Steps between C-alpha positions, in 0.01 A plus 500: 500500500638853414559775754224704362253215495576429879465869590158506313398187689603642833316824438190322402501270809643733760174466713485139518873398498458310817244275343676437160858383490728751303690199387315197388760279658385613837165325480443156668738524791410446861588765748643256763821669591479674836710795621724270692563289174598819299720638787693167524522474113667843518740361763552187315586688186765699697670179640569241257764274315696820407580557859512154644719335224623786279645703784768237559669534156461875504662542833791286369531724191421852631568470879328727757422754238209279402302663776524827311387335163197354687415847642526681181305245295251470771426881493430469121296192557286690748437768251385241243261339752360834614434608141326154443304556820370827371385335180332222699298739707403687185366166351580164670558222245633143509673597174685753704761699296412306175143643528642850574739475208201416279322815621792735496740365240264306262489132409865481395605634835285235682640224268864587577423553875333153525736296318809651660336437842435144382874479410579622851296260694544192283874534524474595874307180547801306344719691757267401775490127422881517464524660849271232633708223363812672640356542841393133507847385415601655823381186676706192443203268441413698191853550343470182293177615331582700178429875512251487221288246668471703813408802279225305330352375823490862632323631194234228501413560880475885461285463177267264671450747797467805274217352296274444800370846574615857564401469856754201542759701328440793738520274800817341381665826441378632828675223696808500281536866563465448871770231491734717303448810727523310823820317389669824375415673829627199686827501290549866559456459873750222502740699291462805728574269801809369320610846428441637852668217674772468245441121473739343251336405164705263281824615651418870458397745783200697385520874467646776281827327494342227275444770246828704551727194511367363158508799268248738657168583361615464134744210517496457123428865402188664364437307181407171660233686699365647180499164327281347773234760458291296251505216755397730771202623297408136445487468876215766501322358195191380681391832654260572215288207609315745713345643186381165374375381828281820536282385224380208721451700827170644595639831639816598307465869607562395859738208448743645223634827672575321810687214333696729266612756771633211712738390230756755561581411866488134401781566244697696763453240780515163315722568197742775608501396877550119432783564247686735741471231761622232267802726417588560868475137578727347224725620215328508156745246373347230724151531341421311177239498227400152562399539873268748675722745701282448796559131501872567464499717816287274705696191401815657622374612837520138593133410509459276197111479560480875469630463144242231424213704629622806293535296189141371543387866516686601199346207319168636604597841357579359163175303501318819579668687214407224253138502636480875439636486162236245386238712666591829336575370139162312503318831561712709269478254209120481545482880470697481190303211349170687534654773291631261239869528572552161671387151407129454548536202735685732766155670556347181630402470860406198697210455753694666771545813286873438441631582158665164447596563127762763584631308800558188280679703234739643758562158640583370150779749477618396847522140376766632255673619819505138619691424188732777574569357837579176337742640251660772701423455867767726639430803269116461477425760771711792377402434135129535560549779764661728237232425243225566766669840562409608145136429578509671828657818377270520196192452725607762750583756218148438340336559841676842539423601137125411566512717804641790317227481234242455785614810680511693179137404426417599862639855440286510178184416703443160330556286802501554884802427704433331838630659829757226522768624257853447383698805629715718276338418164629533218859506649456185690396297200760641267775434760384145564484426123861645453624292789346178370635549151848588646496175689445319171772691322759430769439130455712540191807517737442134604616301193433168649131531578374856465616573154358166370167597676501836314551332165171325552312828476492513114386136492222565755404819313486296153277243676269762642466674144435167332245413775327834457452453135350158563239637745426854398182411305368302777579775740303759287205259476493413877561871588205619306278232662623607844424872425146387395455319839631805690274746343176299517 
């Protein structure tokens, strides 16, 4: 649907917008997500595989300066979620930013937003099942089982749970998030105790001396810190789930502002705080990419059971991330399918009002990840992490562009901004977009992984263009039908 068509439809239906979905893909969902579910989904999005597993390798490469990288990226991540939160209060939609891209950027914008988000979560799903397999190998009883088998089992279990109902998804994420938060708080209390009592950890006495005696805050210089930025952004990738979940809650105007505003202190406490603690407890060189840094610390304290418990928790975090990815892509693909830009079967819903078609499509890509775990088990996580970063950055850039257009239309009197707003517009959006693009550009300095990832951009662009020419007639036809329904 064209931008003008959407504007016309909105003007014609302004009085009954609450009764008629502005996006055909919003019809048919239950409103079973409660405030506690959405709040915990927001927390779960802020604490995931990127912190629990990814922080180990990044601490090894960047050292204590990783905390600064998390802080900087966290601020921009908050701007993105705040902008999305404002759009959600303007018009809640399970299609989230894809629906807003359709309204403010046209069908081409929605098409790019949706498929890049699918690229993000389908590859993130591969990263998650890889992480689950790596975590499971921590226990000796599972080391004889091939990594790809464990990855396949994890995918099958999460798929089965996700297809039951959105209420079950919400409950799972609620308890997953509680486990993650409680564990991180517990770890931080243990870390503070070790720091305060100067209890030896793995032959090192905790404190500033651990940092000063091993190269300082930037032990390998500034460039390694810059190079881990795309991985740090990956750690925040699930924050936009708040926007998707808002479409299945009865009171988004009450739930969303509270959830969005709490993200900033979570970033400061859980990401920056935990990384600072990790850096004070052990040198960065001790941490590794194939083990959670929290497990590394607790195992070296001399309480092996603590490492086992922590490993179980980070396994839960990876399961949570995979669960969220299947949930969000199912909703996004359904919004796209109703507009004609995704396969028709992805619009199908089961009796529990779950869009199973899109979920199954995402799982199909994750199965390819099982093959990747078979072929390159030691490199699978980093490979898909970098590809996922392209999807994340493009998604966040599109959200900020949508918000820029939204604000411009609000100034023209075409739409009304809610009281919950992104501060500093348009400077905030432009600065955030520039930062995200700079992170992509700086990946060129990493010839091993980053440069190869950037070389995928022309390939992805060519695939998007070819796909658009394949679906554009159907998009036009379905858009005209949707316009007719909206203006009845």
